[in-house]
C-alpha positions in Angstrom: 85.3 94.2 132.4 84.3 97.3 130.4 86.5 100.4 129.8 85.1 103.9 129.8 87.3 106.5 128.1 87.1 110.2 128.9 88.5 112.5 126.2 91.0 115.1 127.7 92.5 116.8 124.7 94.0 116.6 121.3 96.8 118.6 119.6 98.9 118.5 116.5 102.6 118.4 117.3 104.9 119.9 114.7 108.7 119.6 114.4 110.6 122.1 116.5 112.7 123.2 113.5 111.5 123.5 109.8 112.5 120.8 107.4 115.1 122.2 104.9 113.9 122.7 101.3 116.0 119.9 99.8 114.4 117.4 102.2 110.8 118.3 101.7 109.9 115.4 99.3 110.4 111.7 99.8 109.3 109.2 97.2 107.6 106.0 98.3 109.5 102.9 97.1 107.8 100.2 95.0 107.6 98.1 98.2 106.0 101.0 100.2 103.3 101.3 97.5 102.2 97.6 97.9 101.9 97.8 101.7 98.4 98.3 103.1 97.4 101.8 104.5 97.4 100.7 108.1 99.0 101.8 111.4 101.6 99.7 113.1 100.9 100.4 116.8 102.7 99.4 120.0 101.1 100.2 123.4 103.5 100.7 126.3 102.1 100.4 129.9 103.7 102.2 132.9 102.8 101.7 136.5 104.3 104.9 137.9 102.2 107.3 140.0 101.8 109.8 137.3 98.0 109.9 136.6 96.4 113.2 135.7 94.0 113.2 138.7 92.2 116.4 139.5 91.5 115.2 143.1 95.2 114.9 143.8 97.1 118.1 143.2 100.5 116.4 143.5 99.7 113.8 140.8 98.2 116.6 138.7 101.5 118.3 138.6 103.4 115.1 137.8 100.9 114.3 135.0 101.0 117.8 133.5 104.8 117.9 133.6 105.0 114.5 131.9 102.6 115.6 129.1 104.6 118.7 128.4 107.8 116.8 128.4 106.4 114.2 125.9 105.1 116.9 123.6 108.3 119.0 123.7 110.6 115.9 123.2 108.3 114.6 120.4 108.6 117.9 118.6 112.4 117.8 118.8 112.5 114.2 117.6 110.3 115.0 114.6 113.0 117.3 113.2 115.1 114.2 112.7 112.2 111.9 111.6 110.7 114.7 109.5 108.8 112.5 107.0 106.5 111.3 109.9 105.3 114.9 110.2 104.4 115.1 106.6 101.5 114.0 104.4 101.3 111.4 101.6 100.3 112.6 98.2 100.1 109.7 95.7 103.5 108.1 95.7 105.3 110.9 97.5 105.6 112.0 101.1 105.3 115.8 101.3 107.6 116.6 104.2 105.7 119.8 105.0 105.9 119.8 108.8 102.1 119.4 109.0 102.7 117.5 112.3 101.5 114.4 114.1 98.4 113.7 116.2 98.7 113.7 120.0 95.7 112.7 122.0 95.1 112.4 125.8 92.4 110.5 127.6 91.5 109.0 131.0 90.0 105.6 131.9 87.8 104.6 134.7 89.7 101.5 135.7 93.0 100.9 137.6 96.0 99.6 135.6 96.1 96.4 137.6 92.5 95.5 136.6 93.3 96.2 132.9 96.5 94.1 133.0 94.6 91.3 134.8 92.5 90.7 131.6 94.0 92.6 128.7 91.5 91.7 126.0 92.1 93.0 122.4 88.8 94.9 122.2 89.8 96.9 125.4 93.3 97.5 124.0 91.7 99.1 120.9 90.2 101.8 123.1 93.7 102.9 124.1 94.6 103.7 120.5 93.8 107.0 118.8 90.5 106.7 117.0 90.8 105.9 113.3 87.9 108.3 112.3 90.3 111.2 112.5 93.2 109.3 110.9 94.2 108.0 107.5 97.5 106.1 107.4 97.5 106.5 103.6 97.5 110.3 103.9 97.7 111.9 107.4 98.7 111.7 110.2 101.6 109.4 109.5 102.3 109.2 113.2 99.7 109.3 116.0 100.2 109.1 119.8 97.6 108.6 122.5 98.2 108.9 126.3 95.7 107.1 128.5 95.7 107.7 132.3 94.4 104.9 134.5 92.5 105.4 137.7 94.8 105.7 140.8 98.1 105.3 139.0 99.7 104.2 135.7 99.3 105.2 132.1 99.6 103.8 128.6 101.4 105.3 125.6 100.0 104.1 122.2 102.3 105.0 119.3 101.2 104.2 115.7 103.1 104.8 112.5 101.8 104.4 108.9 103.0 101.2 107.4 103.5 103.2 104.1 106.6 104.8 105.5 107.8 102.6 108.4 108.2 99.0 109.5 108.4 97.8 113.1 112.1 98.2 113.4 111.8 101.8 112.3 109.1 102.4 114.9 111.5 100.9 117.5 114.2 103.3 116.5 111.9 106.3 116.6 110.7 105.4 120.1 114.3 105.0 121.3 115.1 108.4 120.0 112.0 110.0 121.5 112.6 108.5 125.0 116.2 109.7 124.8 115.0 113.2 124.1 112.4 113.0 126.8 115.1 112.5 129.4 117.1 115.4 128.0 119.9 113.3 126.6 121.7 113.6 123.2 119.7 111.9 120.5 121.4 108.7 119.5 119.9 107.7 116.1 121.0 109.2 112.8 118.1 108.1 110.7 118.5 107.5 107.0 115.5 107.6 104.7 116.8 105.5 101.8 113.9 103.3 100.8 113.6 104.8 97.3 117.3 104.3 96.8 117.5 100.7 98.1 114.5 99.5 96.2 113.8 100.0 92.5 111.6 102.9 91.4 107.9 102.4 91.6 106.0 101.0 88.6 102.3 101.7 89.0 101.6 99.4 86.0 102.2 96.4 88.2 99.1 94.8 89.5 99.1 92.2 92.3 96.6 89.3 92.4 93.4 90.3 94.1 92.8 89.2 97.7 89.7 88.1 99.6 88.8 90.5 102.4 87.8 88.9 105.7 85.1 90.9 107.4 84.6 89.0 110.7 87.7 88.2 112.6 88.8 87.8 116.2 92.1 88.7 117.8 93.3 86.9 120.9 96.5 86.7 123.0 98.3 83.4 123.7 101.1 83.3 126.2 104.1 80.9 126.0 106.1 80.8 129.3 109.9 80.1 129.3 109.5 76.5 130.6 106.9 75.7 127.9 109.1 77.3 125.2 112.0 75.1 126.2 109.8 72.0 125.8 108.4 73.3 122.5 111.9 73.9 121.1 112.9 70.3 121.9 109.7 69.0 120.2 110.3 71.2 117.2 113.9 70.2 116.7 114.9 67.4 114.4 117.9 65.9 112.5 117.3 68.6 109.9 117.2 71.5 112.4 118.9 70.3 115.6 118.3 73.5 117.6 115.1 75.3 116.8 115.0 78.9 118.0 112.1 80.0 120.3 110.7 82.1 117.4 110.9 79.1 115.0 109.3 76.7 117.4 106.5 79.1 118.5 105.8 80.2 114.9 105.7 76.6 113.7 103.2 75.5 116.4 100.9 78.5 115.8 100.9 77.9 112.0 100.3 74.2 112.4 97.3 74.8 114.7 95.9 77.7 112.6 95.9 75.5 109.4 94.4 72.7 111.4 91.6 75.0 112.6 90.9 76.4 109.1 87.5 75.5 107.6 89.0 76.2 104.1 90.3 73.3 102.1 92.4 75.6 99.9 96.2 75.5 99.8 97.9 77.7 102.4 100.6 80.4 101.9 102.8 81.0 104.9 105.0 84.1 105.1 107.2 85.4 107.9 108.7 88.9 107.8 112.5 89.1 108.0 114.4 92.3 108.8 117.0 93.1 106.2 119.2 95.5 108.2 121.2 92.8 110.0 121.6 90.8 106.8 122.5 93.3 104.0 126.0 94.8 104.2 126.0 98.2 105.8 127.5 99.9 102.8 124.3 99.0 100.9 121.8 99.3 103.7 122.5 101.2 107.0 121.3 99.6 110.2 119.7 102.9 111.0 117.6 103.1 107.8 114.0 104.2 108.4 111.4 102.7 106.1 110.1 99.3 105.1 113.2 97.1 104.9 112.0 93.5 105.4 111.7 90.4 103.2 108.5 88.4 102.8 109.4 84.8 101.8 106.5 82.4 101.2 105.9 78.7 101.9 103.1 76.9 100.1 101.4 74.1 102.1 98.8 71.6 100.9 95.8 71.0 103.2 95.4 67.5 101.9 98.1 66.2 104.3 98.8 66.6 108.0 101.1 69.5 108.7 104.1 68.5 110.8 105.7 70.8 113.3 109.3 69.9 112.5 108.7 70.2 108.8 107.5 73.8 109.2 110.6 74.6 111.3 112.8 73.2 108.5 111.1 75.3 105.9 111.3 78.4 108.0 115.0 77.8 108.5 115.4 77.2 104.7 113.8 80.6 104.0 116.5 82.3 106.0 119.2 80.4 104.1 117.6 81.3 100.7 117.5 85.0 101.7 121.2 85.0 102.7 122.0 83.5 99.3 119.9 86.2 97.5 121.9 88.9 99.3 125.3 87.3 98.6 124.7 87.0 94.8 125.3 90.6 93.9 125.1 93.2 96.6 125.0 96.1 94.1 121.6 95.0 92.9 120.3 93.5 96.2 117.3 95.7 96.6 116.1 95.1 93.1 116.7 91.4 93.3 114.8 91.1 96.6 111.9 93.0 95.3 111.8 90.8 92.2 111.9 87.7 94.3 109.0 88.9 96.5 106.9 89.9 93.5 107.4 86.6 91.7 106.2 84.7 94.8 103.2 87.0 95.3 102.1 86.4 91.7 101.9 82.7 92.5 99.1 83.4 95.1 95.5 83.3 94.3 92.4 84.8 96.1 91.3 81.3 97.1 94.4 80.5 99.0 94.6 80.9 102.8 97.3 83.4 103.8 99.1 83.2 107.1 101.6 86.0 107.9 103.8 86.0 111.0 105.6 89.1 112.2 108.0 88.9 115.2 108.5 91.9 117.4 110.7 89.9 119.8 114.0 91.6 120.8 112.6 94.9 119.7 113.6 97.7 122.2 110.1 98.4 123.4 110.7 97.2 127.0 113.5 99.7 127.3 111.3 102.7 126.4 111.9 105.0 129.4 110.4 108.5 129.1 112.0 109.4 132.5 109.6 107.4 134.8 111.0 103.9 134.3 110.5 101.2 131.7 107.1 99.6 130.7 105.6 96.9 132.8 103.9 95.4 129.7 104.0 95.9 125.9 101.2 95.0 123.6 100.9 95.0 119.8 98.0 96.0 117.7 97.1 93.7 114.9 97.2 95.1 111.3 95.3 94.0 108.2 96.7 90.8 106.7 98.9 90.1 109.6 97.5 87.2 111.5 100.2 86.6 114.1 102.3 89.2 115.9 104.9 87.8 118.4 106.0 90.1 121.3 108.4 89.4 124.1 106.7 88.7 127.5 107.7 91.1 130.3 110.1 88.5 131.7 112.2 88.8 128.5 112.1 85.0 128.0 108.5 84.1 127.2 106.5 85.1 124.1 103.0 86.5 123.7 101.3 85.8 120.4 98.5 88.1 119.2 96.6 85.9 116.7 93.9 87.1 114.3 91.6 84.5 112.7 88.0 84.3 111.3 85.6 83.8 114.1 84.8 80.1 113.3 88.5 79.3 112.9 89.4 81.0 116.2 87.0 78.8 118.2 88.7 75.6 116.9 92.2 77.2 117.2 91.9 78.2 120.9 90.6 74.7 121.8 93.4 72.9 119.9 95.0 70.4 122.4 98.5 70.7 121.0 98.3 74.5 121.4 97.0 74.3 124.9 99.9 72.0 125.8 102.2 74.9 125.5 100.2 78.2 125.6 97.8 79.8 128.0 95.2 82.5 127.3 
């Protein structure tokens, strides 16, 4: 299936109220500065009859009203998430109310056809074009509405990783959908990244990395029944009850390392949100920024990777993080940053790096702009992130978006152990 996109319009949406003078500058933390200048993007799919269709006057009214509602509520939401409407200059966000990019387009296929075979290259066409965007400067937030033929639409929302993590994106979307329905905004966002983490030190240089120029991204689906089987297989005396995330992550990593043509040692990292772990008097649960921990596991390719062993090491990482937090809460940000840096310095360009990010239990399936909740949620892969886990639309299964070099992907997608539990 091919997808033809027709451009409808583009507009810069500014906050409905000007940002106060004392809030017009936000410093990037040391952690922010190390993160790649990429967009974290979620694509929400809705099957309501709200397509902007010139041949159907009734639908034209619904579509036009929805677009106006989205723009107006986005403008109001930006007054609270004001850094997203700014521009990055060096190590500072200039909160100048420059605005965010809002794009509208139409496709030539029905939503049902797209969802029947949602390939990654087609998903990319529903995201705002990067040629007009620089996540390291502006816009720090971009939105694209794509209308499908007959009915249905997609909302792609991307935020610069320099200023937000996935949890922050989820809080922003929750606030925006609340505003779109005319309700009182629920989130009181706190932009405290430069307070929690130590000040930036530009003299610090991380080890160089090897850029991969030819990769493929594909989706692998784990149904509830298969996840139950996988959790049983991944459990052991050391970890008696593996979680669905641990079991799925461990299987994917095992198969990815087995598929790799490289004989170099592997570095595994799984992002961990800090908000639920750090005491709220040191880090609010409503903090907006990059508040996650990147632990690492070093694996030798000279031996067979065991599923249960990976689960045990993933569980150990959680325990080690909890211990780091308990030591001295007053200095927790500085200590966590130091721990991550020390582990990153142990890496070399020759090592294979596998990063797993879980979007499971994020509030994306509850994103209701006034026409109901999404029928499907998809994640865009970002540089260096080779696995993104997302809830399936049944709330129990998991969809994994895996990015690998082309040669590795061929071996990976034919792995017998993977195909025992996942479908494509």
